[in-house]
C-alpha positions as CSV (number, residue, x, y, z in Angstrom):
1,M,-189.2,43.3,-205.2
2,S,-190.9,45.4,-206.9
3,D,-189.0,49.0,-207.7
4,F,-190.3,50.3,-204.8
5,A,-188.9,48.4,-202.3
6,D,-186.1,48.6,-204.5
7,T,-186.4,52.7,-203.8
8,A,-186.4,51.8,-200.0
9,L,-184.2,49.5,-199.6
10,A,-181.5,52.0,-201.7
11,V,-182.7,55.2,-199.5
12,T,-182.4,53.5,-196.5
13,A,-178.9,52.6,-197.8
14,R,-177.8,56.5,-198.1
15,L,-179.4,57.7,-195.0
16,R,-176.2,55.8,-194.1
17,T,-174.7,58.4,-194.8
18,L,-176.4,61.0,-192.7
19,F,-176.9,59.3,-189.7
20,P,-177.4,55.1,-187.7
21,A,-180.6,53.7,-188.3
22,T,-182.6,54.4,-185.4
23,P,-183.1,51.7,-182.2
24,L,-186.1,49.3,-182.0
25,Q,-185.7,48.4,-178.2
26,R,-187.7,46.1,-176.6
27,N,-189.5,48.6,-173.3
28,A,-189.5,46.3,-170.2
29,Y,-192.8,48.9,-168.5
30,L,-194.4,48.2,-171.4
31,S,-194.2,44.5,-171.9
32,Q,-194.8,44.3,-168.6
33,K,-197.6,46.7,-168.4
34,H,-199.8,45.3,-171.5
35,G,-198.2,41.8,-171.6
36,A,-196.9,41.3,-174.7
37,E,-193.6,42.4,-175.8
38,I,-193.3,45.9,-176.8
39,W,-190.4,47.5,-178.7
40,L,-190.5,51.4,-179.2
41,K,-188.8,52.6,-182.2
42,R,-187.0,55.2,-181.8
43,E,-187.9,58.0,-184.5
44,D,-187.1,60.3,-182.0
45,L,-183.3,59.8,-181.6
46,T,-182.3,61.1,-185.1
47,P,-180.7,63.5,-185.1
48,V,-183.3,66.4,-185.5
49,R,-185.3,63.9,-182.5
50,S,-188.3,62.7,-185.7
51,Y,-188.7,60.9,-188.9
52,K,-188.9,64.1,-191.1
53,I,-185.5,64.1,-192.0
54,R,-185.7,61.2,-194.0
55,G,-188.3,62.1,-196.5
56,A,-186.8,65.4,-196.7
57,F,-182.8,64.2,-197.7
58,N,-184.0,61.6,-200.0
59,A,-186.1,64.3,-201.6
60,M,-183.8,66.8,-202.1
61,R,-181.3,63.8,-203.0
62,K,-183.6,63.5,-206.5
63,A,-184.2,67.1,-207.1
64,R,-180.4,67.4,-206.5
65,D,-180.2,64.8,-208.9
66,A,-182.4,64.9,-211.5
67,D,-181.0,68.4,-211.6
68,P,-177.5,69.0,-210.7
69,D,-177.8,73.4,-210.9
70,Q,-180.4,72.8,-208.5
71,E,-179.2,75.6,-205.5
72,L,-182.6,76.6,-203.8
73,F,-184.7,74.3,-201.6
74,V,-187.3,76.0,-199.8
75,A,-190.6,74.8,-197.1
76,A,-192.9,76.6,-194.5
77,S,-192.9,74.6,-191.6
78,A,-194.0,74.8,-188.4
79,G,-192.3,72.0,-186.6
80,N,-190.6,68.8,-187.4
81,H,-190.2,69.2,-190.8
82,A,-188.3,72.1,-191.0
83,Q,-185.7,71.2,-189.1
84,G,-185.5,68.2,-190.7
85,V,-185.5,70.2,-193.9
86,A,-182.6,72.9,-192.4
87,F,-180.4,69.7,-191.5
88,N,-180.5,68.8,-195.0
89,C,-179.4,72.0,-196.5
90,A,-176.1,72.2,-194.3
91,H,-175.6,68.2,-195.3
92,F,-175.9,68.9,-199.3
93,G,-174.5,72.0,-199.4
94,V,-177.2,74.2,-200.1
95,K,-179.6,77.6,-200.2
96,G,-183.2,76.7,-197.7
97,V,-185.6,79.3,-197.0
98,I,-187.7,78.2,-194.6
99,F,-191.4,79.7,-193.2
100,M,-192.9,80.2,-190.4
101,P,-195.5,80.9,-188.9
102,V,-194.5,84.1,-186.4
103,T,-196.2,82.3,-183.7
104,T,-194.0,79.5,-183.5
105,P,-192.2,79.3,-181.2
106,R,-188.2,80.5,-180.1
107,Q,-187.6,77.2,-179.3
108,K,-188.0,75.4,-182.6
109,I,-187.2,78.8,-184.7
110,E,-183.6,78.3,-183.0
111,K,-183.6,74.9,-183.6
112,T,-184.2,74.6,-186.9
113,R,-181.7,77.9,-187.4
114,T,-178.7,75.9,-185.8
115,F,-179.3,72.0,-187.5
116,G,-179.1,74.5,-190.8
117,G,-176.8,76.9,-190.0
118,T,-175.2,80.0,-192.2
119,S,-177.5,77.3,-195.1
120,V,-181.4,78.7,-193.9
121,E,-182.8,81.5,-194.2
122,I,-185.5,82.0,-192.0
123,R,-188.9,83.9,-192.8
124,L,-191.8,84.3,-190.1
125,I,-194.7,85.0,-192.0
126,G,-198.7,84.9,-191.2
127,D,-200.6,84.5,-188.1
128,Y,-201.6,80.4,-189.2
129,F,-199.9,78.1,-191.7
130,D,-202.1,78.8,-194.8
131,E,-200.9,82.0,-194.9
132,T,-196.8,80.5,-194.4
133,L,-197.7,78.2,-197.3
134,R,-199.4,80.4,-200.3
135,V,-196.6,83.7,-199.6
136,A,-193.7,79.8,-199.5
137,Q,-194.8,78.4,-202.3
138,E,-195.5,82.4,-204.1
139,F,-191.6,83.2,-203.4
140,C,-191.1,79.7,-204.6
141,A,-192.6,79.9,-207.5
142,E,-191.2,83.8,-208.8
143,R,-187.4,82.3,-206.9
144,G,-187.4,79.3,-209.5
145,G,-186.6,76.6,-206.2
146,H,-187.9,73.6,-205.2
147,F,-190.8,73.6,-203.5
148,L,-190.1,70.9,-200.5
149,A,-194.0,69.5,-199.3
150,P,-194.1,67.6,-195.4
151,F,-195.7,64.9,-196.4
152,D,-198.3,64.8,-200.3
153,D,-195.0,63.9,-202.2
154,P,-193.6,60.5,-203.7
155,H,-190.2,61.4,-202.8
156,V,-190.6,62.2,-199.2
157,I,-193.3,58.8,-198.9
158,E,-190.1,56.8,-200.0
159,G,-187.9,58.9,-197.1
160,Q,-189.9,58.0,-195.1
161,S,-190.4,54.4,-195.6
162,S,-187.2,53.7,-194.3
163,V,-188.1,53.4,-191.0
164,A,-190.2,50.3,-192.3
165,V,-187.1,48.2,-194.1
166,E,-185.4,49.0,-190.7
167,I,-187.8,47.7,-188.5
168,L,-187.2,44.5,-190.3
169,E,-183.7,44.7,-190.1
170,E,-183.9,45.2,-186.0
171,M,-186.3,42.7,-185.7
172,G,-184.8,39.8,-187.7
173,G,-188.3,39.0,-189.1
174,P,-191.6,40.7,-188.8
175,P,-193.0,41.3,-185.8
176,D,-197.0,40.6,-185.0
177,L,-198.3,44.4,-185.0
178,V,-197.1,47.4,-186.0
179,I,-198.4,51.4,-184.2
180,L,-198.1,54.1,-185.7
181,P,-199.1,57.8,-185.7
182,V,-201.3,59.3,-189.0
183,G,-200.7,63.4,-189.5
184,G,-200.9,64.2,-193.1
185,G,-200.0,60.6,-193.7
186,G,-196.5,60.4,-195.5
187,L,-195.6,58.3,-192.5
188,S,-198.1,55.9,-192.5
189,S,-198.4,54.9,-196.7
190,G,-194.4,54.4,-196.8
191,V,-194.6,51.9,-193.8
192,K,-197.8,50.4,-195.5
193,R,-196.0,50.0,-199.2
194,Y,-192.8,48.2,-197.6
195,F,-195.3,46.1,-195.1
196,D,-197.5,45.5,-198.1
197,E,-194.5,44.2,-200.2
198,M,-192.3,42.3,-197.1
199,A,-194.2,41.1,-194.5
200,P,-198.2,41.6,-196.0
201,D,-199.5,39.4,-193.0
202,V,-197.9,42.7,-190.3
203,P,-201.3,44.1,-189.6
204,L,-200.4,48.0,-188.7
205,V,-202.6,50.0,-185.7
206,L,-203.0,53.6,-187.6
207,V,-203.5,56.2,-184.7
208,E,-204.3,60.3,-185.3
209,P,-205.0,63.2,-182.6
210,T,-208.4,63.2,-182.1
211,G,-208.9,66.7,-183.5
212,G,-207.3,66.6,-186.3
213,A,-208.6,63.2,-187.5
214,S,-208.0,63.8,-191.4
215,L,-207.4,59.7,-192.5
216,T,-210.9,59.0,-190.7
217,E,-212.9,61.5,-192.1
218,A,-210.6,60.9,-195.7
219,L,-212.1,56.8,-195.2
220,A,-216.0,57.8,-194.4
221,T,-216.0,60.3,-197.0
222,G,-214.1,58.1,-199.8
223,S,-211.1,60.6,-200.4
224,P,-209.5,63.3,-199.2
225,T,-212.0,66.5,-196.7
226,T,-211.0,69.5,-195.5
227,L,-211.3,69.6,-191.5
228,D,-213.7,72.2,-190.7
229,R,-212.2,72.9,-187.6
230,V,-208.3,71.3,-185.9
231,D,-207.2,70.9,-182.6
232,S,-203.5,72.0,-182.7
233,F,-202.4,70.5,-179.7
234,V,-201.0,67.3,-181.5
235,D,-198.9,69.7,-183.3
236,G,-197.5,66.7,-185.5
237,A,-200.2,65.5,-186.2
238,S,-203.0,67.7,-186.7
239,V,-203.4,68.2,-190.4
240,A,-207.1,69.2,-191.2
241,R,-206.2,67.6,-195.0
242,I,-204.1,64.7,-195.4
243,G,-202.8,64.1,-198.6
244,Q,-203.8,62.5,-202.2
245,R,-201.0,61.2,-202.8
246,T,-200.6,59.6,-199.2
247,F,-204.9,58.6,-199.1
248,D,-204.7,56.5,-202.4
249,V,-202.5,54.3,-199.9
250,L,-204.6,54.2,-196.9
251,K,-207.6,54.0,-198.4
252,D,-208.3,49.6,-198.4
253,V,-206.5,50.4,-194.6
254,P,-209.7,48.8,-192.4
255,P,-211.3,51.7,-190.5
256,E,-211.6,49.8,-187.8
257,D,-207.7,50.0,-187.6
258,V,-207.5,54.0,-187.5
259,L,-207.5,54.2,-184.1
260,L,-208.3,58.7,-182.2
261,A,-206.1,60.0,-179.3
262,P,-208.0,62.4,-177.2
263,E,-204.9,65.1,-176.8
264,D,-206.2,64.7,-172.8
265,R,-205.1,61.8,-172.6
266,I,-201.7,61.7,-175.4
267,C,-201.0,64.3,-171.9
268,T,-201.1,61.3,-169.5
269,T,-198.6,58.8,-171.2
270,I,-196.4,61.9,-172.1
271,L,-196.2,62.7,-168.5
272,D,-195.8,58.6,-168.1
273,M,-193.2,57.7,-170.4
274,L,-191.1,61.3,-169.1
275,N,-191.4,60.0,-165.0
276,V,-190.9,56.6,-165.4
277,E,-189.1,56.3,-168.3
278,G,-187.2,59.1,-169.1
279,I,-188.1,59.4,-172.5
280,V,-189.1,62.6,-174.2
281,L,-191.9,62.5,-176.8
282,E,-193.7,65.4,-178.3
283,P,-198.0,64.7,-178.3
284,A,-197.3,63.4,-181.9
285,G,-194.6,61.2,-180.7
286,A,-197.1,59.3,-178.2
287,M,-199.7,58.5,-179.9
288,S,-198.6,55.1,-180.8
289,V,-197.8,54.3,-176.7
290,D,-201.1,56.3,-175.6
291,V,-203.7,53.5,-177.6
292,L,-201.8,50.1,-176.1
293,P,-205.1,49.8,-174.0
294,L,-207.5,50.1,-175.9
295,L,-206.0,46.6,-177.9
296,G,-206.2,44.8,-175.3
297,E,-206.3,41.4,-176.0
298,R,-204.9,42.3,-179.2
299,I,-201.2,42.5,-177.7
300,R,-201.6,40.0,-176.1
301,G,-198.4,37.7,-175.7
302,K,-197.4,39.4,-179.1
303,R,-194.6,41.5,-180.2
304,V,-196.3,45.1,-181.5
305,V,-193.4,47.3,-182.5
306,C,-194.8,51.6,-180.9
307,V,-192.9,54.5,-183.3
308,T,-192.5,56.8,-181.6
309,S,-192.3,59.3,-184.1
310,G,-190.5,62.7,-182.1
311,G,-189.6,63.9,-179.2
312,N,-189.2,67.9,-179.4
313,F,-191.3,68.8,-176.4
314,D,-190.9,72.2,-175.2
315,F,-190.9,72.3,-172.0
316,E,-192.8,75.6,-170.9
317,R,-195.6,73.0,-172.2
318,L,-194.8,70.9,-169.5
319,P,-197.2,72.7,-166.9
320,E,-200.3,72.8,-169.6
321,V,-199.3,68.7,-170.4
322,K,-200.0,68.3,-166.6
323,E,-203.3,70.6,-165.9
324,R,-205.0,67.9,-169.2
325,A,-203.0,65.2,-168.1
326,Q,-205.0,65.6,-164.0
327,R,-207.9,66.7,-165.6
328,F,-208.3,64.1,-168.5
329,S,-207.7,61.5,-165.3
330,G,-210.3,63.3,-163.1
331,I,-207.9,64.7,-160.3
332,K,-208.7,67.6,-160.8
333,K,-211.9,69.4,-161.5
334,Y,-212.7,73.3,-162.1
335,F,-215.7,74.4,-161.0
336,I,-217.9,78.2,-159.8
337,L,-219.5,77.5,-156.7
338,R,-221.7,80.9,-155.0
339,L,-220.5,81.5,-152.3
340,P,-223.3,83.5,-149.1
341,Q,-221.9,86.5,-148.2
342,R,-221.6,86.3,-144.8
343,P,-219.3,85.3,-142.0
344,G,-217.6,81.6,-142.0
345,A,-219.1,80.9,-145.2
346,L,-215.4,80.3,-146.3
347,R,-214.6,77.9,-143.4
348,D,-218.0,76.0,-143.8
349,F,-216.6,75.1,-147.6
350,L,-213.1,74.4,-146.9
351,E,-214.3,72.0,-144.5
352,M,-215.4,69.9,-146.4
353,L,-212.8,69.0,-148.5
354,G,-210.8,65.9,-148.2
355,P,-207.3,65.7,-146.2
356,D,-205.8,65.2,-149.9
357,D,-208.0,68.4,-151.6
358,D,-206.0,70.5,-152.5
359,V,-206.9,74.3,-153.1
360,A,-204.9,75.0,-156.4
361,R,-207.5,78.1,-157.3
362,F,-209.6,80.8,-155.9
363,E,-210.9,83.7,-157.1
364,Y,-214.1,85.6,-156.8
365,L,-215.3,86.2,-160.2
366,K,-217.6,88.8,-159.2
367,K,-220.3,90.0,-156.0
368,S,-224.0,88.9,-158.7
369,A,-226.4,89.9,-155.8
370,R,-225.8,91.1,-153.0
371,N,-226.2,87.5,-150.9
372,F,-223.4,85.4,-152.9
373,G,-220.4,85.6,-154.7
374,S,-219.7,84.0,-157.3
375,V,-216.4,82.0,-157.1
376,L,-214.0,79.7,-159.4
377,I,-212.3,77.0,-157.5
378,G,-210.2,75.0,-159.4
379,I,-209.3,71.0,-156.6
380,E,-206.4,68.4,-157.2
381,T,-206.8,66.1,-155.3
382,V,-206.0,62.5,-155.7
383,D,-208.4,60.3,-156.0
384,A,-211.0,61.1,-159.2
385,A,-213.4,58.8,-156.9
386,S,-213.0,62.2,-153.8
387,F,-215.0,64.4,-156.5
388,E,-218.0,62.5,-155.3
389,T,-218.1,62.7,-152.1
390,L,-217.2,66.6,-151.9
391,F,-220.1,67.3,-154.1
392,S,-222.3,65.7,-152.1
393,R,-221.0,67.8,-149.1
394,L,-222.0,71.1,-151.1
395,D,-225.6,69.2,-152.1
396,A,-226.2,68.3,-148.6
397,A,-225.6,72.0,-147.3
398,E,-227.2,73.3,-150.8
399,F,-225.0,75.2,-152.1
400,A,-224.6,75.9,-155.1
401,Y,-222.0,74.5,-157.1
402,R,-221.6,74.2,-161.4
403,D,-218.8,71.5,-162.6
404,I,-217.1,73.7,-165.4
405,T,-214.0,71.8,-165.8
406,D,-215.3,69.8,-169.8
407,D,-217.2,72.6,-171.0
408,P,-215.3,74.6,-173.6
409,I,-216.3,78.1,-173.6
410,L,-216.1,78.6,-169.5
411,S,-213.2,76.9,-169.4
412,E,-210.9,78.6,-172.5
413,F,-211.7,82.0,-170.6
414,L,-211.9,80.8,-167.2
415,I,-208.7,78.5,-167.0
């Protein structure tokens, strides 16, 4: 056994002073749906509802071992890393200063404060994370603190590898496939290093959000590359640049084993797991489950572990998640209709709707001409095919309309 595997086992044992191993649960619903044995590694059930507590614990413990007088720890985070750091500051009885963007949802701020108690000070700085990170690092250098990186740190990677240790222990042997999300790469590189040594025949499938595919880009270019644009919806995994240390571990992953999960499709998975299984997953936590349909015959009859990495879902986002899921599934559309300015025109339009079509939005945008008015219309239905019928009726009646459901610019401003 290598030094890394020994370290991973030791870290896992020490974590038991903090919390028990998270459950590895066979999910009957997903197993039946995909014709496989689907097991969920429930990292959404740690004390801070994400795996981030593991890396923060190990990095803080190692820093304390190296310098017992180190009493100040600094972090920059808008989510799970902040909560993991806060929990461990209280556990070790040290001072933590956590910098968060001003735009951080109040729920995440309060949860961080709850976990850290009097051990943690939260400072809200900057509208964007880059500014928050810069100020945090400057503060840390000035005060002689220890900066706790969220993923690109060897001790963080060691801590996250404990997920792999627990999977093998709880399953009693290697599974046939492990699926896990990728953000900065701390979790995936830790799991990969342990599996490479202890279960080298187990393939890994890594999942990135489409709007934050930093590993995909790094594999294509041969080194970590900063993305020009990042969609922050999957806030637990949307990283503009994968870590150098983590990429050094992941650089030999076959590109075909790195799958992309569109943000709107992730929303359908979040709702499915919530409504059917009663499992609350954040967007990043749902990604491993989201790609199961893409794997088809590859997983049929196999034992598959999906790492559900986090469950810190703000229910104030539920309307947005539902909206995006409906649009992805094709059962909700928005379009601009040029409605004739004559008596009965609205009635004529409404009579074209089917029995399951519901008007969710109806708003005059402007009277663009004396005889026509532009109307923003949102329609919900139960079957995506209903829109083919509606649009054919509109065409036959010579109504002018434009489907803007997938137009990012118009959707942003009008919807």
